[in-house]
C-alpha positions, 0 to 999 in steps of 0.5 A: 921321590925327589931327586934333590933333598936339601939338608936342614942346615945353615949355609954361612958360606952362601951368606958370606958370598952374597952379603954384599948384595944386601949391604949395597953392591950392584943393587946400591941399597941406601940403608947401609949408607944412611945408617951404617951397620953395626954387628951385635950379638944382642937382639936389643940394647942401648948405646950412649951416642954423641949429641950436638953441644957447642960451648958458649963463647965469653968475650973479654972475661973479667979476671977472676970471674968464673968461666961457665962451661957447657955440659957435653953428655951422650944420650942413651938410645935404645934399639930392638932388632926384628927379623925379616925373612924371605923364602925361595921354593924349588922343585926338582925341575927348577934345580935341574934348570939352574944346573944343579943343587949348588947353583940353585942354592946360590941363585935362590939365596941371591933372589931372596936377599934383594927383597931384604935389601929393599925392606931395610931401605924402607926402614931407613925411609920410615926413620928419615920421615920420622926424624925430618917431620913435616917437609918443606914444599918446593917452590916451582919458581925457586926449586933449589931454595928449600933444598939449600936451606935444609942443607945449611941446617944439616951440615953440622952432622956431615956432608949434605946429601939429597936422598930420594926415590927414582920417581922423585928425581925424575919428577924434580928434573921435569921442572923447567927451571931445574932442567934449564939450570942443569943444561946450562951448567953441564950440557943437554945430556945431563938430564939423561945421565942423571935419571939413568943414575950415572954416579958422576952426573948425580954428584954434579947435579947434587952440587947444582941443587945445593948438596954434595951429592944425590943418593937414589933409592929404589922406588920399591922402597921409597915410592908408593907404586911398587909395594904398598906395604911399605906405605911411603910417599913418593913426593917426599925427599930428604936432605941428610947430613952424612958423616964419614963413619970409618971402619967403626961406626959405633965408635964414631957415633959415640964421639961425633953427632951423626944421623944414626946406625943400623944394629944387625943381630949376628949370632956368632962370627957370621955375616949380616944375613943368615941363609938356611936350606930345608926340604918339605917332604909333604910338598916335595919342595926344597927351600932356601931362606934368607934372614936378617935381624935389623933395625934403624937407630936414629941418634940425631933427628936434626941430621935429616930434613924433608922437602916435597914436590907440590901436588900441582904447578910443579912443571912449567912450560915445556917439560924436558925430553927425558929418555930414562933407560937410554945408554949413557957413555960418559958422566956429564960432570965437567962437560961443556955447554954442548954436553961434550967433555 
């Protein structure tokens, strides 16, 4: 007979404690940044969301002539959430090793949530790829031009941000022109700080590339090498116009054209995820499940453009020496030519 038998019940206390890991936190999931979360009591629905509609300027209108107006109307955007679920199984020995039932449930819930965060990031990738359509190929001799051109096109929707995978960023800075440009601006250390993911270095590099910053997604969600079920393309990155959505993203999206939202079905006044425990008497194993009902909703496809690293000829000359996991002390933003701040 099992020493530990978990009750078949919801654990909203555990869900509330770990929801931040799904929404961002130390894992830095990108989906909630790109598609701000809107809690809803419905699994599906539609919202009327703002679209770009500029009025035409009439110069020197003749007195008495009617002024032609531009109709500004929100567009109906439908959405339907789907369930994403994970399960961690525990034997009595596992629970003992973790220090008891309470610690085991919390640790298992945290382990169950990380794949959910990656799945939401993968959904965000798919939404961006659909919105951006065919990517513009980057020119090895002019590696910033396509990014800068895309930034101009999306700026009406918010600050242009480069959104890419870890592998894409490593490959991009391997281009000799990119590496020399960054080193000339910020010193030799900037390459190391960028690929290590230091926030200030990413912001500085993003500005050098023609954007307001860089948002880096885990390769497991935006790459092809870790989990092929996500069917993404590691050679592709996006330039996205991101608006400040404030504390009420849905209200903002009804008045301001934005990229989109992420509806999450929440039964009652609960957190974005659900955590449940159960016991399987036939296998004598305890289970900890994490569940999220979510989808991405694109309000304005014009807010996203794609760029791609060409299949050959990207790295010219000697590639910069990069130590991906080296410790980094200070960000390179604002540093001098010798890499010191």
